[in-house]
N, C-alpha and C positions, 0 to 999 in steps of 0.2 A: 834817505831821502823820506821823509814823513809823507803817509798816504793820507789824502783828506777826501771825505766824501760830501758832496754837496746834493743837497734834494732840491731841486727847483720847485717852482711853484706848480708846475705841471704834475709834479709827482716824480719825474725822471730823476734818477740818482747818478751822478756823474763822479767817479772816483779818479783823483787825479795825484800825480806825484809832484812834490811841491820841493823846492831846494830849501834847505835849513837857513835859517835867517830871512826869507821871505815872508811877507805879510800874506794873510788869508786871501786879502783882497787881489794881491799880485797873482797869485796861484790860479784865483778864479779868472782874472782877466786872460793869464797865458793860456788858459783853457777853454776859452770861450762859454764860459760857465753863464747861462741865461739869467737877468736878473740882477748882475751886480754892474751898475752904471759906472760907478768910481768916478763920478765926475771931476772932482777936485783932485785926482790923481793920488790920492792918499794923505791928503793934508788934515783931514780930521775937521772938516769945515762944512760938508754937504751931505752927508748921512746916506749918501746913495748906494752904500756898501753894507746895507743894514742886514743882519743876518740873526738866526736865533741858535745859540747853542743848545745841543740836546741835554738832558739832563744828566747824563752820565759824564758827560764833559765839563760841566759848568765849575767845578771846582779846579781841574787842571788847566782851564784858560784863563781863570781869575776875574776879578771884578774889572768894571769901567774904570778909566781915569776920570779925574775931574772934567777935563776938556772934552772926552767923549762923552759925559754925562751931559754937558752942555750944550753940544751938537745935537744930540738926540732928543733934546727938548722940542725941536721943530721937524722930527720925523714921527711918521703916522705908526700906529701899531706897535709902540714901544711896550715890551714886557719884562719882566724880570731877568728872563734869558737873552734879552737882546744884546747884541755887541755891534760895533763897527768892525768890518774884517779887515780894514786898513790898520787896525790898531792890534791885531792878534799877530806876533810874530812866530813863526813857525819853527818849534824845536822837535827833536826826536821824542821827547815826552808826548807830544800831541800827534804821534803816528796813530792813525785810525780814527782821528777827529771827525765828528760827524755833526754838519750844520745845515740849517734849513734856509733857505733865500726867502727873505721877505718880498721883495720885488712891488714896490709902491702902497 
């Protein structure tokens, strides 16, 4: 099980175990991470699971898909390291991943 560290808007760090193949959004919701609303349930249409990937993990996580980029056009505070947590599937290669929750 990969471990993921979510840094919430308050600065609190939440380290969670996530099942292989789950999305980053699912891991956040299962563990009550603050700031991941996931209003669309992972369909990549709302942008309410917006996170920043920390620099050391950007290459491992990869780039946004076209649909993800289109969805993020309607999000606030989008930066180069922005991703939607619903679009990141957790693999053993992402064990130790660190992300910042954007929240609003």
